[in-house]
N, C-alpha and C positions, 0 to 999 in steps of 0.2 A: 330776226323777226321780233316785233314788239310783243309785250305781254298780252296786250289786247287782242292781237291777231291770233296768238297761240291759244288763248282762252276761247276765242270765237271758234277756232277749229275743233277744240274739245267739245264745246257746246253743240256744234253741228253733228259731231259723231254721236253724242248722247241722244240727241233728238231722233236720229235715224237708227239707233241701236236695236238689234233683235238677238243679242248674244245669250240672253237667258229668258225664261218664260214670263218674266214680269211685263214685257212689252205687250203681251197679248190682251191685257186688261186695262192698260193705262189709257188715260185720255191724253195726257201730255207728260213727256219726260221733264225732269226738273234738274238741269245741269248745275245750277248755282247762281249766285249773283252778288254784286257789290263791287268794291274798289279793288281792282287787280293789283294795286300797289299797297294794299293794306298791310299793316304790321300785325294785325290780328285776324286769324281765320277761324271761324267756327265750323265744326263738323258735327252734324246731327246724324240720325240713324237712317231715316227714309221719309219720303214725302207722305203727307196725309191727304185727306179728301180735298181740302181747299187748294193745296199745292198742286195736286193732280189736275184740278180744274183749270188753273191759270198758268201752270208751268214755272212758278217762282217759289223759292224756298221760304219756309217759315212765314206764311201769310195768314194762317188761321189763328186760332186762339193762342196756341203755343208761341206763334210768331209775335203776337201782340205782347205777350208776357216777356219774350226775349227783348223786345224794344224797350219795355219798362225797365228791365234789369240793366240794359245798356245805359239808358238815361240816368239810372241811379248811380252810375260810376262816371258820368260825364261824357258818354259816347253816344253816337247815333249809328243807325244802320248803314248810312252812306260812307262811314269810316272803316268798315270791316268787310270781309268777304265771308259769305255763308254758303255752305253746301251740305250734302249728305253722303253717307257711306254708299247707299244705293240710290239711284237716280229715278227709279219708278216706284210707284206706290204698291206695296204688297197687298194682295186681296184681304179685305176686312181689317186692314191695319195690323196684320200679324207681323211678328218679328221677321226680318229678312233671313232667308236661309243661308247656310254657310257657303253654298256654291254661288248664290247670288252676290254675296259680299265679296267672295274671291274674284268673280268676274268683273264686277263694277269697280272695285278698288284697283285691280290690276290694270284695267283699261283706262280708267278716268281719274279717280281720286288721287292716286299717287302722282299722276301728271299735273293735276291742278295744283297740288301742294308744291311740286317742283317748279312750276312756272311762277306762282305767286311768291314763293319763298318768304312766308310770314316769319316774324320773330316769335310770335305766340300762336300756338295751336290750342284752341279750346275745344275739348272733346265732350260733346253733349250726349250722355247716355253710354250704356255699357258696350254697345257694338262699336261705336266710334273709339271709345277708350281701348277696347280689346285689340282692334286692328292696329291703331297707331302705336300704342305702347308695346305690343308684341314685336313690332318692327324695330323697337329699341331694346329688345331683350327683356322686357318687363311683362310678366304674365299677369293677367287680370282675371280674378275669380268672380268679381262682382263690383259694381260701381260704388257700393257703400264702403268698400275698403280703400278705394283710391281717390274718391272725390275730394277736391280741394287741395290735393297734394301737388307739388310742383316738381316736374321732371325735366331735366335738360338732356335731350337725346339728339342723335344725328342719323336717323334712319333714311333720310331722303337726299343725302349728299351735302347737308348743311346742318348746323346746330339750330335747334328750335326748342323753345320753352313750351312744355305741354302741361295743361291743367285739365284733368278730367272733372266733369261735373254731372250732376243729375240732369236729365233731359227736362226742359221746361214743361213738356206735356205731362210727365210724371208728377211734377211739382204742383200742377194745377189741381190734381185730385188727392193730394196728400199734403196737409198743412206742414207736417214735419219736414218733408222734402223741400217745401217752399222756403222754409227758414234756412235749411242747409244750403240750398242753391243761392240764396241771398248772401250767405257767408262765403260761398265759393267765388262769387263775383267780387266780394271785398278782397279776397286773396288775389284775384286778377288785378284789381286796382292797385294793390300794394306792389305787386310785381312790376306793373307798368311804371309806377313812380320810382321804384328802386332802380330800374334799368333806364331811366330817363326818357320814357315815352310819353 
């Protein structure tokens, strides 16, 4: 089966999912989107208000900032795949609960990563970093300690370069984080060039 068909199957499961309580308040589930053959996959934390309204990842203010950061290193949204750790908006934009993360990553995120098989996994925020890096045996106490570092791990059946970063939403409200996130994207650009991408 093609990658497109496999991702379409996962998307359909996400849209119909009632495995945790987040489905009760969502308007739309947000499976993910982008190029299923992308070498770079971005994993955020959870959909926000705008994403919940339209069913697409990173379309609000943080999404516009992500687009700006991508342009800054010569990429566009159509060249990458973007998704989140959890696929439904937590009430009031609260952090996703551990059981919500466990349910969603076990059912959907892990499969998305295995289908797309990116060369690079960019982890936006502490929840994405904690989930993926823990699968590679790396414990994350906070995003400030690991952001901008490069880890090559094989938790999903293949080797992948992972780079944890601050979430664009956090950087919108903190100038210091904005500068650090810009530096993290420069690390990504260097890694892409170094590895011939």
